[in-house]
C-alpha positions as CSV (number, residue, x, y, z in Angstrom):
1,M,-115.5,72.8,14.3
2,S,-116.8,75.8,15.6
3,A,-118.1,77.9,13.3
4,R,-116.1,79.7,10.8
5,L,-115.3,83.0,11.1
6,P,-116.4,85.6,9.0
7,F,-114.7,88.9,7.6
8,F,-114.2,91.5,9.8
9,R,-112.5,94.5,8.2
10,R,-109.5,95.3,6.5
11,C,-106.8,96.7,8.0
12,V,-106.7,100.0,6.6
13,D,-110.0,100.1,8.1
14,W,-108.7,99.3,12.1
15,P,-110.3,101.3,14.2
16,R,-107.6,103.3,15.8
17,D,-107.7,102.4,19.2
18,D,-106.8,99.2,18.7
19,V,-104.0,100.0,16.6
20,H,-101.2,99.6,18.6
21,G,-103.4,98.3,21.6
22,S,-102.6,95.3,23.6
23,G,-104.1,92.8,21.6
24,G,-105.0,94.8,18.7
25,L,-103.9,94.8,15.2
26,C,-100.2,95.7,15.8
27,D,-100.2,92.0,18.0
28,I,-101.7,90.2,15.4
29,V,-99.5,90.7,12.4
30,A,-96.6,90.7,15.0
31,Q,-97.4,86.9,16.1
32,E,-98.6,85.7,12.9
33,R,-98.1,82.6,11.5
34,D,-97.8,81.4,8.3
35,I,-100.7,78.6,7.2
36,T,-101.4,77.2,4.0
37,R,-104.5,78.2,1.8
38,R,-106.3,75.2,2.4
39,T,-106.4,75.5,6.3
40,F,-107.5,79.4,5.9
41,L,-110.0,77.8,3.6
42,W,-111.1,75.7,6.2
43,H,-111.9,78.2,9.6
44,V,-113.6,81.1,6.7
45,E,-117.0,81.5,5.7
46,R,-116.9,80.6,2.3
47,Q,-118.8,83.0,0.8
48,D,-117.7,86.7,2.7
49,R,-114.4,85.0,1.3
50,E,-115.5,84.8,-2.6
51,D,-116.6,88.0,-1.8
52,V,-113.5,89.9,-1.0
53,E,-112.1,87.6,-3.5
54,R,-114.5,89.4,-6.6
55,E,-113.7,92.8,-4.9
56,L,-110.0,92.3,-5.6
57,G,-111.1,91.2,-9.3
58,Y,-109.7,87.7,-9.1
59,A,-112.1,85.3,-11.0
60,P,-113.9,82.5,-9.1
61,H,-112.7,79.5,-8.4
62,D,-112.0,77.7,-12.2
63,P,-109.8,75.8,-13.7
64,S,-109.4,78.3,-16.4
65,A,-109.2,81.0,-15.2
66,C,-106.6,82.9,-15.9
67,L,-106.0,84.4,-12.4
68,T,-107.3,83.4,-9.2
69,M,-106.4,84.1,-5.8
70,A,-105.0,80.5,-5.4
71,R,-102.9,81.0,-7.9
72,D,-101.2,84.0,-7.2
73,W,-98.3,83.3,-5.2
74,H,-98.7,87.1,-3.8
75,V,-101.1,86.6,-1.7
76,S,-100.0,84.9,1.5
77,Y,-102.1,83.2,4.5
78,H,-101.8,83.6,8.1
79,R,-103.4,82.9,11.5
80,S,-103.1,84.8,14.9
81,R,-104.9,86.3,18.2
82,W,-106.8,89.3,18.5
83,H,-107.7,90.3,22.2
84,G,-107.1,86.2,23.0
85,A,-109.1,85.0,20.1
86,A,-108.1,83.0,17.1
87,V,-107.9,84.9,13.9
88,Y,-107.4,83.9,9.8
89,F,-106.4,86.5,7.4
90,F,-104.4,86.8,4.3
91,R,-102.4,89.5,2.9
92,H,-102.7,90.8,-0.3
93,S,-100.4,93.7,-1.5
94,A,-99.6,95.0,1.8
95,I,-102.9,95.0,3.5
96,E,-104.3,92.3,6.1
97,Y,-107.7,90.9,5.3
98,V,-108.8,89.5,8.7
99,F,-111.9,86.9,9.4
100,A,-112.4,87.2,12.7
101,A,-115.4,87.1,15.2
102,A,-116.5,90.7,15.7
103,W,-114.7,91.7,19.4
104,E,-117.2,93.3,22.1
105,G,-114.3,95.9,21.9
106,A,-114.5,96.6,17.9
107,Q,-116.0,99.8,16.5
């Protein structure tokens, strides 16, 4: 298996010139496919994901914790393509958190 993907950026921080351009953010969302959390975890960097979850206020993975991201049914997981490369992301409060290898055209 190839290296797991690091956290890249949130949709609200996306470079303007790559939002509507061919292969950009709008295409990522338009071409998304639903996946399970398990599949998402397999493809992304663990420490990056844990850092993002912590920033969002989720407790670390702990069966006794009140709310973990894994238990939040409002969070959805997806895969797509960004300029031809595979990306994985989760959606939380209508914001996409994208895990991807940096694209040479990204700022």
